[in-house]
C-alpha positions as a Markdown table, in Angstrom:
| # | Residue | x | y | z |
|---|---|---|---|---|
| 1 | Met | -20.7 | 13.5 | -22.8 |
| 2 | Asp | -18.1 | 15.7 | -24.4 |
| 3 | Ala | -20.4 | 18.7 | -24.5 |
| 4 | Ala | -21.8 | 18.4 | -20.9 |
| 5 | Asp | -20.4 | 20.4 | -18.0 |
| 6 | Val | -21.9 | 17.8 | -15.5 |
| 7 | Leu | -22.2 | 14.0 | -15.9 |
| 8 | Leu | -24.9 | 12.3 | -13.9 |
| 9 | Leu | -24.4 | 8.7 | -14.2 |
| 10 | Asp | -26.0 | 5.5 | -12.7 |
| 11 | Gly | -23.9 | 4.3 | -9.8 |
| 12 | Thr | -26.0 | 1.4 | -8.7 |
| 13 | Phe | -23.4 | -1.3 | -8.2 |
| 14 | Trp | -19.8 | -1.4 | -7.1 |
| 15 | Asp | -19.1 | -4.7 | -8.7 |
| 16 | Glu | -20.5 | -7.1 | -11.2 |
| 17 | Asp | -21.6 | -9.8 | -8.8 |
| 18 | Glu | -22.6 | -7.6 | -5.7 |
| 19 | Met | -26.3 | -8.7 | -5.7 |
| 20 | Ile | -25.4 | -12.4 | -6.3 |
| 21 | Arg | -22.7 | -12.3 | -3.6 |
| 22 | Leu | -25.1 | -10.9 | -1.0 |
| 23 | Gly | -27.8 | -13.4 | -2.0 |
| 24 | Leu | -30.2 | -10.7 | -3.2 |
| 25 | Ser | -30.4 | -11.6 | -7.0 |
| 26 | Ala | -29.2 | -14.2 | -9.4 |
| 27 | Lys | -28.4 | -11.6 | -12.0 |
| 28 | Pro | -25.1 | -9.8 | -12.5 |
| 29 | Ala | -25.1 | -6.0 | -12.7 |
| 30 | Arg | -24.6 | -5.7 | -16.4 |
| 31 | Ser | -27.6 | -8.0 | -17.0 |
| 32 | Met | -29.7 | -5.6 | -15.3 |
| 33 | Gly | -28.4 | -2.6 | -17.4 |
| 34 | His | -25.8 | -1.2 | -15.0 |
| 35 | Ile | -22.2 | -0.7 | -15.4 |
| 36 | Pro | -20.3 | -1.4 | -12.1 |
| 37 | Gln | -18.0 | 0.9 | -10.9 |
| 38 | Ser | -15.1 | -1.7 | -10.5 |
| 39 | Gly | -13.9 | -4.6 | -12.4 |
| 40 | Pro | -13.4 | -5.1 | -16.3 |
| 41 | Gly | -14.7 | -2.2 | -18.4 |
| 42 | Asn | -15.8 | -0.3 | -15.2 |
| 43 | Leu | -17.5 | 3.0 | -14.8 |
| 44 | Leu | -14.5 | 4.8 | -12.9 |
| 45 | Asp | -12.3 | 3.9 | -16.0 |
| 46 | Leu | -14.9 | 5.3 | -18.2 |
| 47 | Leu | -15.2 | 8.5 | -16.2 |
| 48 | Ala | -11.5 | 9.0 | -16.1 |
| 49 | Arg | -11.8 | 10.0 | -19.8 |
| 50 | Tyr | -13.5 | 13.3 | -18.7 |
| 51 | Pro | -11.4 | 14.6 | -16.0 |
| 52 | Asp | -12.4 | 18.3 | -16.8 |
| 53 | Lys | -16.2 | 17.4 | -16.0 |
| 54 | Arg | -17.9 | 17.4 | -12.8 |
| 55 | Arg | -18.9 | 13.6 | -12.5 |
| 56 | Ile | -21.5 | 12.6 | -10.0 |
| 57 | Leu | -22.9 | 9.0 | -9.4 |
| 58 | Ile | -26.7 | 8.9 | -8.8 |
| 59 | His | -29.1 | 6.0 | -8.0 |
| 60 | Ile | -26.9 | 4.2 | -5.6 |
| 61 | Asn | -28.2 | 0.9 | -4.5 |
| 62 | Asn | -28.2 | 0.2 | -0.6 |
| 63 | Ser | -25.8 | -2.8 | -1.3 |
| 64 | Asn | -23.2 | -0.6 | -2.6 |
| 65 | Pro | -20.3 | -0.1 | -0.4 |
| 66 | Val | -19.6 | 3.5 | -1.6 |
| 67 | Leu | -22.4 | 4.7 | 0.8 |
| 68 | Arg | -20.2 | 3.9 | 3.7 |
| 69 | Ala | -17.8 | 7.0 | 4.2 |
| 70 | Asp | -15.1 | 4.9 | 5.6 |
| 71 | Ser | -15.1 | 2.2 | 3.0 |
| 72 | Pro | -12.1 | 1.4 | 0.6 |
| 73 | Glu | -14.7 | 1.8 | -2.2 |
| 74 | Arg | -15.5 | 5.3 | -1.1 |
| 75 | Ala | -11.9 | 6.3 | -1.0 |
| 76 | Ala | -11.4 | 4.9 | -4.5 |
| 77 | Leu | -14.3 | 6.9 | -5.8 |
| 78 | Glu | -12.9 | 10.1 | -4.1 |
| 79 | Arg | -9.4 | 9.5 | -5.4 |
| 80 | Ala | -10.9 | 9.2 | -8.9 |
| 81 | Gly | -12.6 | 12.6 | -8.4 |
| 82 | Val | -16.1 | 11.3 | -8.6 |
| 83 | Glu | -18.9 | 12.6 | -6.5 |
| 84 | Leu | -21.5 | 10.8 | -4.8 |
| 85 | Ala | -25.0 | 12.4 | -5.1 |
| 86 | Phe | -26.9 | 12.9 | -1.8 |
| 87 | Asp | -30.6 | 13.7 | -0.9 |
| 88 | Gly | -31.1 | 17.5 | -1.3 |
| 89 | Met | -28.0 | 18.0 | -3.6 |
| 90 | Glu | -28.3 | 21.0 | -5.8 |
| 91 | Ile | -26.2 | 21.5 | -8.9 |
| 92 | Thr | -25.6 | 25.0 | -10.4 |
| 93 | Leu | -24.8 | 25.1 | -14.1 |
């Protein structure tokens, strides 16, 4: 990641038990191969190590509250300087 200009990372889940809490799955995020954006060892903390990179979350699950523009989770993402990918997004390198 050190050599990249843009980091595209999986942003499927906001927290570890998102799918469990919503009754959609019995599996936590990490057991499905996803690092949640909050909680211990979270993705936002990892991305904070790369403040000079453009950081974009892709593959957002529809249960993830960052999809709501007025959510506290989206505000946390924006404070961290992490972008949320959107349909039709173009990235110029």
